[in-house]
N, C-alpha and C positions, 0 to 999 in steps of 0.2 A: 488452575494456577496462572497459566500464561494469559488466559482471557482477562483475568482480573488485572494483571500487570499491564497489558496493552491498554485496557480501558482506563486505568489510572493514569498512564503516561499521556494518552491523548486527551483526557479530560483536563489535565494540568496544562497541556500545551495549547489547547484551543483558545483560551483568552489571550495568549500572547499573539496569536495570529490575528485576532480581531484588532488589537491595539497597534500592531505593526504598521497597518495601513495609515492610521492616524498619525503615527510618528513620522512616517515617510512623507506624508503630505505637509507636516509642520516644518520639516527640514527643507530649506530652500536649495541648499547645495548638497550633493551626495558626497559623503566622505568615504575613505577606504574601508572604514568599519562597516558601513552600510553594505558595500559591495561584498565584503567578506561574509557578512551575515546571510545575504542572498545566496551566495555560492554554497555556504555551509547548509543552508536550508534545502537547496536543490539536491545536494548530495545525500543528505539525510532522508529526504522524501523518497528518493528512488531506492536507497538502501533498505529502509524499513519496509517499503512496499514489496521489493523483491524477496526479502527474507520471509515476510508474512505470506506472500503468494507461494513461495516454495514449500513452506511448511503446510499450507492448506492443500496444495496439490499433492503433496506426498501423503497426507492423511486420506484424501479422497481416493487416490490410487490404491493405497493399502486396504482400505475398507472394501473397495470394489473387488479387488483380487481375493480378499478373504471370503467375500460373499460368493464369488464364482467358485472358489475352491471347495466351499461347503456344499454348494448345490450347482454343479456344472450345467444343469438344464436351464438355469435362470440367467445365463450369460447374456442372452439377447435383451432381457428385461433390465439388466443392470448396466449394460454398456451405454445406452443412450442417455440416461440421467447422469452418468458419470461424465460423459463428454460435455453435456450442458453445464454441469457444475464446474468443470475445468475451464470452460470458456468464460463463465462468469467471474471466476477467480482471476483469470488472466486479464479480463477487461478492467478490473480494479487496479491491477499493476500498470496497465497502459494509461489509465487516468492519472496515476501518480507520475508517470513519465511525462505526460503533457504538462502537469503542474510544474515539474522540474524545469522543463523547457521554458515555460512562462516566467519562472523566476530568473532563469539565466538571461532572458531577453531584457530584463530590467537592469542588468549590470552594464 
């Protein structure tokens, strides 16, 4: 359910991001509305990324702990892929943070 909702949300917002650069290039002077849009976009980018990353990390941790609880002997085999998965999820959140900073630098 959540995957479909996130996919729908991002597929609807992707064309807006493509046309935003053209609109910014067409405007010779930046108005307050442009700055507000950039600030709102930066805030939403990091908020959605942090929420998605938190949900993903929670699910990874729960699945790993459930697997270890069912078979304690497999803790060593589960721990390493769990840490790699958590690092990859966190890297996506850091990319969103970088995008937010890039948007804030345009203000």
